PDB file of N, CA, C and O in Angstrom, chain B, residues numbered from 101:
ATOM      1  N   MET B 101      27.147 -40.934  78.695  1.00  0.00           N
ATOM      2  CA  MET B 101      28.550 -40.633  78.781  1.00  0.00           C
ATOM      3  C   MET B 101      28.781 -39.158  78.518  1.00  0.00           C
ATOM      4  O   MET B 101      27.974 -38.518  77.844  1.00  0.00           O
ATOM      5  N   THR B 102      29.772 -38.656  78.993  1.00  0.00           N
ATOM      6  CA  THR B 102      30.038 -37.251  78.679  1.00  0.00           C
ATOM      7  C   THR B 102      31.214 -37.159  77.747  1.00  0.00           C
ATOM      8  O   THR B 102      32.036 -38.072  77.671  1.00  0.00           O
ATOM      9  N   LYS B 103      31.293 -36.059  77.040  1.00  0.00           N
ATOM     10  CA  LYS B 103      32.388 -35.871  76.096  1.00  0.00           C
ATOM     11  C   LYS B 103      33.731 -35.747  76.902  1.00  0.00           C
ATOM     12  O   LYS B 103      34.794 -36.107  76.396  1.00  0.00           O
ATOM     13  N   GLU B 104      33.656 -35.250  78.114  1.00  0.00           N
ATOM     14  CA  GLU B 104      34.858 -35.087  78.895  1.00  0.00           C
ATOM     15  C   GLU B 104      35.492 -36.420  79.306  1.00  0.00           C
ATOM     16  O   GLU B 104      36.716 -36.535  79.368  1.00  0.00           O
ATOM     17  N   ASN B 105      34.659 -37.422  79.584  1.00  0.00           N
ATOM     18  CA  ASN B 105      35.130 -38.704  80.041  1.00  0.00           C
ATOM     19  C   ASN B 105      34.205 -39.815  79.522  1.00  0.00           C
ATOM     20  O   ASN B 105      33.377 -40.335  80.271  1.00  0.00           O
ATOM     21  N   PRO B 106      34.351 -40.183  78.211  1.00  0.00           N
ATOM     22  CA  PRO B 106      33.425 -41.133  77.637  1.00  0.00           C
ATOM     23  C   PRO B 106      33.598 -42.545  78.143  1.00  0.00           C
ATOM     24  O   PRO B 106      32.779 -43.398  77.801  1.00  0.00           O
ATOM     25  N   THR B 107      34.612 -42.852  78.937  1.00  0.00           N
ATOM     26  CA  THR B 107      34.844 -44.185  79.473  1.00  0.00           C
ATOM     27  C   THR B 107      34.504 -44.342  80.918  1.00  0.00           C
ATOM     28  O   THR B 107      34.798 -45.378  81.514  1.00  0.00           O
ATOM     29  N   ASP B 108      33.875 -43.316  81.518  1.00  0.00           N
ATOM     30  CA  ASP B 108      33.530 -43.346  82.912  1.00  0.00           C
ATOM     31  C   ASP B 108      32.509 -44.496  83.141  1.00  0.00           C
ATOM     32  O   ASP B 108      31.398 -44.440  82.613  1.00  0.00           O
ATOM     33  N   LEU B 109      32.870 -45.497  83.898  1.00  0.00           N
ATOM     34  CA  LEU B 109      32.024 -46.689  84.060  1.00  0.00           C
ATOM     35  C   LEU B 109      30.767 -46.374  84.870  1.00  0.00           C
ATOM     36  O   LEU B 109      29.705 -46.936  84.601  1.00  0.00           O
ATOM     37  N   GLU B 110      30.874 -45.476  85.868  1.00  0.00           N
ATOM     38  CA  GLU B 110      29.725 -45.084  86.644  1.00  0.00           C
ATOM     39  C   GLU B 110      28.703 -44.362  85.713  1.00  0.00           C
ATOM     40  O   GLU B 110      27.502 -44.620  85.787  1.00  0.00           O
ATOM     41  N   LEU B 111      29.179 -43.510  84.889  1.00  0.00           N
ATOM     42  CA  LEU B 111      28.263 -42.804  83.976  1.00  0.00           C
ATOM     43  C   LEU B 111      27.632 -43.773  83.007  1.00  0.00           C
ATOM     44  O   LEU B 111      26.436 -43.677  82.730  1.00  0.00           O
ATOM     45  N   MET B 112      28.406 -44.702  82.487  1.00  0.00           N
ATOM     46  CA  MET B 112      27.832 -45.686  81.605  1.00  0.00           C
ATOM     47  C   MET B 112      26.804 -46.523  82.235  1.00  0.00           C
ATOM     48  O   MET B 112      25.831 -46.893  81.579  1.00  0.00           O
ATOM     49  N   SER B 113      26.968 -46.861  83.534  1.00  0.00           N
ATOM     50  CA  SER B 113      25.946 -47.591  84.250  1.00  0.00           C
ATOM     51  C   SER B 113      24.700 -46.789  84.425  1.00  0.00           C
ATOM     52  O   SER B 113      23.592 -47.310  84.299  1.00  0.00           O
ATOM     53  N   GLU B 114      24.870 -45.495  84.722  1.00  0.00           N
ATOM     54  CA  GLU B 114      23.717 -44.611  84.913  1.00  0.00           C
ATOM     55  C   GLU B 114      22.946 -44.513  83.561  1.00  0.00           C
ATOM     56  O   GLU B 114      21.715 -44.541  83.562  1.00  0.00           O
ATOM     57  N   VAL B 115      23.623 -44.403  82.472  1.00  0.00           N
ATOM     58  CA  VAL B 115      22.994 -44.310  81.166  1.00  0.00           C
ATOM     59  C   VAL B 115      22.213 -45.556  80.856  1.00  0.00           C
ATOM     60  O   VAL B 115      21.106 -45.506  80.320  1.00  0.00           O
ATOM     61  N   THR B 116      22.807 -46.672  81.202  1.00  0.00           N
ATOM     62  CA  THR B 116      22.150 -47.986  80.992  1.00  0.00           C
ATOM     63  C   THR B 116      20.875 -48.087  81.781  1.00  0.00           C
ATOM     64  O   THR B 116      19.851 -48.559  81.286  1.00  0.00           O
ATOM     65  N   ASP B 117      20.950 -47.622  83.063  1.00  0.00           N
ATOM     66  CA  ASP B 117      19.753 -47.632  83.900  1.00  0.00           C
ATOM     67  C   ASP B 117      18.641 -46.716  83.349  1.00  0.00           C
ATOM     68  O   ASP B 117      17.459 -47.060  83.355  1.00  0.00           O
ATOM     69  N   LEU B 118      19.066 -45.564  82.886  1.00  0.00           N
ATOM     70  CA  LEU B 118      18.101 -44.629  82.314  1.00  0.00           C
ATOM     71  C   LEU B 118      17.439 -45.195  81.085  1.00  0.00           C
ATOM     72  O   LEU B 118      16.235 -45.036  80.884  1.00  0.00           O
ATOM     73  N   LEU B 119      18.242 -45.869  80.248  1.00  0.00           N
ATOM     74  CA  LEU B 119      17.711 -46.424  79.004  1.00  0.00           C
ATOM     75  C   LEU B 119      16.700 -47.588  79.347  1.00  0.00           C
ATOM     76  O   LEU B 119      15.692 -47.768  78.663  1.00  0.00           O
ATOM     77  N   THR B 120      16.996 -48.316  80.364  1.00  0.00           N
ATOM     78  CA  THR B 120      16.122 -49.383  80.809  1.00  0.00           C
ATOM     79  C   THR B 120      14.802 -48.788  81.323  1.00  0.00           C
ATOM     80  O   THR B 120      13.729 -49.296  80.997  1.00  0.00           O
ATOM     81  N   GLU B 121      14.873 -47.730  82.114  1.00  0.00           N
ATOM     82  CA  GLU B 121      13.635 -47.055  82.570  1.00  0.00           C
ATOM     83  C   GLU B 121      12.861 -46.469  81.408  1.00  0.00           C
ATOM     84  O   GLU B 121      11.632 -46.520  81.381  1.00  0.00           O
ATOM     85  N   GLU B 122      13.563 -45.926  80.471  1.00  0.00           N
ATOM     86  CA  GLU B 122      12.841 -45.357  79.303  1.00  0.00           C
ATOM     87  C   GLU B 122      12.114 -46.427  78.556  1.00  0.00           C
ATOM     88  O   GLU B 122      10.952 -46.235  78.195  1.00  0.00           O
ATOM     89  N   THR B 123      12.740 -47.545  78.305  1.00  0.00           N
ATOM     90  CA  THR B 123      12.125 -48.662  77.593  1.00  0.00           C
ATOM     91  C   THR B 123      10.879 -49.111  78.343  1.00  0.00           C
ATOM     92  O   THR B 123       9.837 -49.309  77.718  1.00  0.00           O
ATOM     93  N   GLU B 124      10.948 -49.278  79.646  1.00  0.00           N
ATOM     94  CA  GLU B 124       9.823 -49.711  80.447  1.00  0.00           C
ATOM     95  C   GLU B 124       8.674 -48.667  80.372  1.00  0.00           C
ATOM     96  O   GLU B 124       7.508 -49.036  80.232  1.00  0.00           O
ATOM     97  N   MET B 125       9.006 -47.417  80.461  1.00  0.00           N
ATOM     98  CA  MET B 125       7.994 -46.379  80.464  1.00  0.00           C
ATOM     99  C   MET B 125       7.315 -46.329  79.049  1.00  0.00           C
ATOM    100  O   MET B 125       6.095 -46.198  78.954  1.00  0.00           O
ATOM    101  N   LEU B 126       8.090 -46.432  78.009  1.00  0.00           N
ATOM    102  CA  LEU B 126       7.565 -46.405  76.661  1.00  0.00           C
ATOM    103  C   LEU B 126       6.590 -47.633  76.418  1.00  0.00           C
ATOM    104  O   LEU B 126       5.539 -47.519  75.788  1.00  0.00           O
ATOM    105  N   GLU B 127       7.021 -48.766  76.954  1.00  0.00           N
ATOM    106  CA  GLU B 127       6.161 -49.943  76.848  1.00  0.00           C
ATOM    107  C   GLU B 127       4.817 -49.684  77.545  1.00  0.00           C
ATOM    108  O   GLU B 127       3.763 -49.996  76.991  1.00  0.00           O
ATOM    109  N   GLN B 128       4.852 -49.122  78.742  1.00  0.00           N
ATOM    110  CA  GLN B 128       3.658 -48.817  79.461  1.00  0.00           C
ATOM    111  C   GLN B 128       2.755 -47.818  78.731  1.00  0.00           C
ATOM    112  O   GLN B 128       1.530 -47.946  78.726  1.00  0.00           O
ATOM    113  N   MET B 129       3.381 -46.849  78.134  1.00  0.00           N
ATOM    114  CA  MET B 129       2.628 -45.843  77.392  1.00  0.00           C
ATOM    115  C   MET B 129       2.019 -46.430  76.159  1.00  0.00           C
ATOM    116  O   MET B 129       0.890 -46.098  75.798  1.00  0.00           O
ATOM    117  N   ASP B 130       2.766 -47.319  75.492  1.00  0.00           N
ATOM    118  CA  ASP B 130       2.227 -47.960  74.256  1.00  0.00           C
ATOM    119  C   ASP B 130       1.073 -48.854  74.590  1.00  0.00           C
ATOM    120  O   ASP B 130       0.206 -49.077  73.744  1.00  0.00           O
ATOM    121  N   ASN B 131       1.025 -49.406  75.860  1.00  0.00           N
ATOM    122  CA  ASN B 131      -0.019 -50.308  76.233  1.00  0.00           C
ATOM    123  C   ASN B 131      -1.316 -49.610  76.641  1.00  0.00           C
ATOM    124  O   ASN B 131      -2.358 -50.245  76.806  1.00  0.00           O
ATOM    125  N   MET B 132      -1.224 -48.264  76.802  1.00  0.00           N
ATOM    126  CA  MET B 132      -2.415 -47.537  77.190  1.00  0.00           C
ATOM    127  C   MET B 132      -3.394 -47.535  76.018  1.00  0.00           C
ATOM    128  O   MET B 132      -2.999 -47.314  74.873  1.00  0.00           O
ATOM    129  N   ASP B 133      -4.669 -47.781  76.308  1.00  0.00           N
ATOM    130  CA  ASP B 133      -5.674 -47.770  75.257  1.00  0.00           C
ATOM    131  C   ASP B 133      -6.249 -46.329  75.189  1.00  0.00           C
ATOM    132  O   ASP B 133      -7.080 -45.899  75.989  1.00  0.00           O
ATOM    133  N   GLN B 134      -5.733 -45.636  74.168  1.00  0.00           N
ATOM    134  CA  GLN B 134      -6.118 -44.237  73.973  1.00  0.00           C
ATOM    135  C   GLN B 134      -7.607 -44.112  73.673  1.00  0.00           C
ATOM    136  O   GLN B 134      -8.217 -43.085  73.972  1.00  0.00           O
ATOM    137  N   SER B 135      -8.169 -45.106  73.108  1.00  0.00           N
ATOM    138  CA  SER B 135      -9.626 -45.039  72.768  1.00  0.00           C
ATOM    139  C   SER B 135     -10.513 -44.949  73.959  1.00  0.00           C
ATOM    140  O   SER B 135     -11.667 -44.532  73.860  1.00  0.00           O
ATOM    141  N   GLU B 136      -9.955 -45.359  75.156  1.00  0.00           N
ATOM    142  CA  GLU B 136     -10.746 -45.287  76.388  1.00  0.00           C
ATOM    143  C   GLU B 136     -10.537 -44.040  77.159  1.00  0.00           C
ATOM    144  O   GLU B 136     -11.149 -43.847  78.209  1.00  0.00           O
ATOM    145  N   MET B 137      -9.626 -43.121  76.637  1.00  0.00           N
ATOM    146  CA  MET B 137      -9.318 -41.901  77.375  1.00  0.00           C
ATOM    147  C   MET B 137     -10.365 -40.835  76.976  1.00  0.00           C
ATOM    148  O   MET B 137     -10.829 -40.775  75.837  1.00  0.00           O
ATOM    149  N   ASN B 138     -10.712 -39.990  77.987  1.00  0.00           N
ATOM    150  CA  ASN B 138     -11.577 -38.876  77.676  1.00  0.00           C
ATOM    151  C   ASN B 138     -10.730 -37.779  77.046  1.00  0.00           C
ATOM    152  O   ASN B 138      -9.519 -37.950  76.907  1.00  0.00           O
ATOM    153  N   THR B 139     -11.327 -36.673  76.667  1.00  0.00           N
ATOM    154  CA  THR B 139     -10.553 -35.649  75.930  1.00  0.00           C
ATOM    155  C   THR B 139      -9.445 -35.046  76.789  1.00  0.00           C
ATOM    156  O   THR B 139      -8.345 -34.837  76.277  1.00  0.00           O
ATOM    157  N   ALA B 140      -9.682 -34.752  78.084  1.00  0.00           N
ATOM    158  CA  ALA B 140      -8.646 -34.223  78.937  1.00  0.00           C
ATOM    159  C   ALA B 140      -7.525 -35.243  79.155  1.00  0.00           C
ATOM    160  O   ALA B 140      -6.355 -34.860  79.155  1.00  0.00           O
ATOM    161  N   GLU B 141      -7.839 -36.513  79.338  1.00  0.00           N
ATOM    162  CA  GLU B 141      -6.817 -37.550  79.520  1.00  0.00           C
ATOM    163  C   GLU B 141      -5.939 -37.680  78.257  1.00  0.00           C
ATOM    164  O   GLU B 141      -4.718 -37.791  78.363  1.00  0.00           O
ATOM    165  N   LEU B 142      -6.549 -37.667  77.088  1.00  0.00           N
ATOM    166  CA  LEU B 142      -5.857 -37.826  75.854  1.00  0.00           C
ATOM    167  C   LEU B 142      -4.950 -36.563  75.632  1.00  0.00           C
ATOM    168  O   LEU B 142      -3.806 -36.691  75.198  1.00  0.00           O
ATOM    169  N   ALA B 143      -5.480 -35.360  75.935  1.00  0.00           N
ATOM    170  CA  ALA B 143      -4.648 -34.180  75.767  1.00  0.00           C
ATOM    171  C   ALA B 143      -3.411 -34.241  76.699  1.00  0.00           C
ATOM    172  O   ALA B 143      -2.304 -33.879  76.299  1.00  0.00           O
ATOM    173  N   TYR B 144      -3.624 -34.698  77.927  1.00  0.00           N
ATOM    174  CA  TYR B 144      -2.499 -34.798  78.849  1.00  0.00           C
ATOM    175  C   TYR B 144      -1.519 -35.848  78.379  1.00  0.00           C
ATOM    176  O   TYR B 144      -0.310 -35.625  78.451  1.00  0.00           O
ATOM    177  N   TYR B 145      -1.981 -36.953  77.912  1.00  0.00           N
ATOM    178  CA  TYR B 145      -1.165 -38.031  77.384  1.00  0.00           C
ATOM    179  C   TYR B 145      -0.284 -37.513  76.269  1.00  0.00           C
ATOM    180  O   TYR B 145       0.916 -37.784  76.219  1.00  0.00           O
ATOM    181  N   LEU B 146      -0.911 -36.753  75.366  1.00  0.00           N
ATOM    182  CA  LEU B 146      -0.154 -36.240  74.200  1.00  0.00           C
ATOM    183  C   LEU B 146       0.820 -35.184  74.644  1.00  0.00           C
ATOM    184  O   LEU B 146       1.917 -35.102  74.092  1.00  0.00           O
ATOM    185  N   GLU B 147       0.462 -34.353  75.641  1.00  0.00           N
ATOM    186  CA  GLU B 147       1.441 -33.338  76.126  1.00  0.00           C
ATOM    187  C   GLU B 147       2.626 -33.990  76.759  1.00  0.00           C
ATOM    188  O   GLU B 147       3.760 -33.572  76.524  1.00  0.00           O
ATOM    189  N   VAL B 148       2.400 -35.016  77.565  1.00  0.00           N
ATOM    190  CA  VAL B 148       3.530 -35.732  78.240  1.00  0.00           C
ATOM    191  C   VAL B 148       4.369 -36.385  77.207  1.00  0.00           C
ATOM    192  O   VAL B 148       5.594 -36.279  77.261  1.00  0.00           O
ATOM    193  N   THR B 149       3.782 -37.051  76.276  1.00  0.00           N
ATOM    194  CA  THR B 149       4.536 -37.727  75.217  1.00  0.00           C
ATOM    195  C   THR B 149       5.418 -36.704  74.437  1.00  0.00           C
ATOM    196  O   THR B 149       6.589 -36.962  74.160  1.00  0.00           O
ATOM    197  N   ALA B 150       4.841 -35.591  74.111  1.00  0.00           N
ATOM    198  CA  ALA B 150       5.610 -34.538  73.429  1.00  0.00           C
ATOM    199  C   ALA B 150       6.807 -34.011  74.256  1.00  0.00           C
ATOM    200  O   ALA B 150       7.890 -33.768  73.723  1.00  0.00           O
ATOM    201  N   ARG B 151       6.575 -33.842  75.576  1.00  0.00           N
ATOM    202  CA  ARG B 151       7.638 -33.390  76.431  1.00  0.00           C
ATOM    203  C   ARG B 151       8.807 -34.416  76.526  1.00  0.00           C
ATOM    204  O   ARG B 151       9.989 -34.072  76.548  1.00  0.00           O
ATOM    205  N   ILE B 152       8.395 -35.647  76.578  1.00  0.00           N
ATOM    206  CA  ILE B 152       9.375 -36.746  76.647  1.00  0.00           C
ATOM    207  C   ILE B 152      10.204 -36.774  75.365  1.00  0.00           C
ATOM    208  O   ILE B 152      11.433 -36.829  75.413  1.00  0.00           O
ATOM    209  N   GLU B 153       9.535 -36.735  74.239  1.00  0.00           N
ATOM    210  CA  GLU B 153      10.199 -36.765  72.977  1.00  0.00           C
ATOM    211  C   GLU B 153      11.137 -35.594  72.795  1.00  0.00           C
ATOM    212  O   GLU B 153      12.228 -35.755  72.248  1.00  0.00           O
ATOM    213  N   LYS B 154      10.724 -34.391  73.252  1.00  0.00           N
ATOM    214  CA  LYS B 154      11.551 -33.199  73.146  1.00  0.00           C
ATOM    215  C   LYS B 154      12.812 -33.394  74.004  1.00  0.00           C
ATOM    216  O   LYS B 154      13.914 -33.075  73.558  1.00  0.00           O
ATOM    217  N   LYS B 155      12.659 -33.909  75.221  1.00  0.00           N
ATOM    218  CA  LYS B 155      13.882 -34.156  76.094  1.00  0.00           C
ATOM    219  C   LYS B 155      14.785 -35.147  75.435  1.00  0.00           C
ATOM    220  O   LYS B 155      16.004 -34.977  75.451  1.00  0.00           O
ATOM    221  N   LEU B 156      14.238 -36.159  74.865  1.00  0.00           N
ATOM    222  CA  LEU B 156      15.105 -37.219  74.226  1.00  0.00           C
ATOM    223  C   LEU B 156      15.854 -36.596  73.046  1.00  0.00           C
ATOM    224  O   LEU B 156      17.025 -36.911  72.838  1.00  0.00           O
ATOM    225  N   LEU B 157      15.225 -35.743  72.289  1.00  0.00           N
ATOM    226  CA  LEU B 157      15.937 -35.101  71.151  1.00  0.00           C
ATOM    227  C   LEU B 157      17.023 -34.156  71.663  1.00  0.00           C
ATOM    228  O   LEU B 157      18.079 -34.031  71.041  1.00  0.00           O
ATOM    229  N   GLU B 158      16.764 -33.471  72.825  1.00  0.00           N
ATOM    230  CA  GLU B 158      17.767 -32.566  73.346  1.00  0.00           C
ATOM    231  C   GLU B 158      19.017 -33.305  73.825  1.00  0.00           C
ATOM    232  O   GLU B 158      20.137 -32.826  73.649  1.00  0.00           O
ATOM    233  N   VAL B 159      18.813 -34.488  74.438  1.00  0.00           N
ATOM    234  CA  VAL B 159      20.044 -35.199  74.877  1.00  0.00           C
ATOM    235  C   VAL B 159      20.684 -35.973  73.743  1.00  0.00           C
ATOM    236  O   VAL B 159      21.851 -36.347  73.858  1.00  0.00           O
ATOM    237  N   ALA B 160      19.997 -36.225  72.686  1.00  0.00           N
ATOM    238  CA  ALA B 160      20.541 -36.976  71.568  1.00  0.00           C
ATOM    239  C   ALA B 160      21.502 -36.117  70.764  1.00  0.00           C
ATOM    240  O   ALA B 160      22.389 -36.637  70.088  1.00  0.00           O
ATOM    241  N   TYR B 161      21.329 -34.814  70.836  1.00  0.00           N
ATOM    242  CA  TYR B 161      22.185 -33.931  70.066  1.00  0.00           C
ATOM    243  C   TYR B 161      22.976 -33.094  70.917  1.00  0.00           C
ATOM    244  O   TYR B 161      23.761 -32.282  70.427  1.00  0.00           O
TER     245      TYR B 161
END
C-alpha cells in the first residue's frame, strides 16, 4: 500500500501477490542443500540472498 492511498484494493491485491511469491521463493531457497553447492554456487546463493534481504529492508522502512 502506499501512504497516499492505503485503502487502494488493487494495490493491496498486488502486495498480497508479492508476499505469496516471496514466501514461495524463500521456501525454495530454504530447501536448497547448501552442503552440495560448490564454492561458486554458494557464493552466488549468498549474494542473491543478501540482495533480497536488502530489498526487503528497503521496502519495510
